[in-house]
C-alpha positions in Angstrom: -8.9 36.5 25.6 -7.3 33.0 26.7 -9.3 30.2 26.7 -11.6 31.7 24.6 -12.4 30.3 20.7 -11.5 32.7 18.3 -14.5 34.4 16.2 -13.7 34.1 12.6 -15.0 36.8 10.5 -15.0 34.6 7.6 -18.0 32.0 7.0 -17.2 28.5 8.2 -16.6 25.6 5.8 -17.9 23.1 8.3 -21.6 22.4 8.0 -21.7 21.0 11.4 -20.6 24.5 12.9 -23.0 27.6 13.1 -21.9 31.3 14.1 -23.5 30.8 17.3 -22.5 27.5 18.1 -20.0 26.8 21.1 -16.7 25.1 21.3 -15.1 23.2 24.0 -11.6 25.1 24.5 -8.7 23.5 26.6 -9.4 25.7 29.4 -12.9 24.3 29.6 -11.0 20.8 29.6 -8.8 21.6 32.0 -11.2 22.9 34.4 -14.0 20.4 34.0 -12.8 17.6 32.2 -9.8 16.5 34.1 -11.5 17.0 37.6 -14.7 15.1 35.9 -12.4 12.2 35.2 -10.5 12.0 38.6 -14.2 12.2 40.8 -15.4 9.1 38.2 -12.2 7.3 39.1 -12.6 7.9 42.8 -16.4 7.0 42.9 -15.4 3.5 41.0 -12.8 2.8 43.5 -15.2 3.6 46.2 -18.0 1.7 45.2 -15.6 -1.5 44.4 -14.3 -1.4 48.1 -17.3 -2.9 50.2 -15.6 -4.5 53.1 -16.1 -3.8 56.4 -13.0 -1.9 58.2 -12.3 -1.2 61.5 -11.6 2.5 62.7 -9.3 3.5 65.5 -8.2 6.8 66.5 -7.6 8.2 69.8 -10.8 7.6 71.5 -13.1 6.6 68.2 -13.6 2.8 67.7 -16.2 2.1 65.4 -16.3 -0.4 62.3 -18.2 0.9 59.1 -18.1 -0.2 55.8 -15.0 1.2 53.8 -16.9 2.4 51.1 -18.6 4.9 53.7 -15.3 5.7 55.3 -13.8 6.6 51.7 -16.3 8.8 51.1 -16.3 10.8 54.1 -12.9 11.0 54.0 -12.9 12.3 50.5 -15.5 14.9 51.9 -13.3 15.9 54.4 -10.1 16.3 51.9 -12.6 18.2 49.6 -13.3 20.7 52.2 -9.9 21.0 53.3 -8.7 21.7 49.8 -11.3 24.3 49.2 -10.3 26.1 52.3 -6.9 26.1 52.0 -7.5 27.4 48.1 -10.0 30.3 49.3 -7.3 31.2 51.8 -4.5 31.4 49.1 -6.7 33.3 46.6 -7.7 35.9 49.6 -4.2 36.5 50.1 -3.3 37.3 46.4 -5.8 40.2 46.3 
């Protein structure tokens, strides 16, 4: 199976590894590690931007701290991405 560690029938020579221990696969790094690094970078970027900014769009006009606005729009972007991904996956089936 792709992305799964290969079970070696011979006993392991590495004293750190036991037959029941788990290994991190490249698939797990791709699925969890890269998004975690991106999320951490986005969080650091958001927390460093604390100035007040004015938001004007159509009839909306208000002032918020930039970190709140970045957080809100990041959340909206994540929801849109999730919806598009679900729609694409449902069409593939």
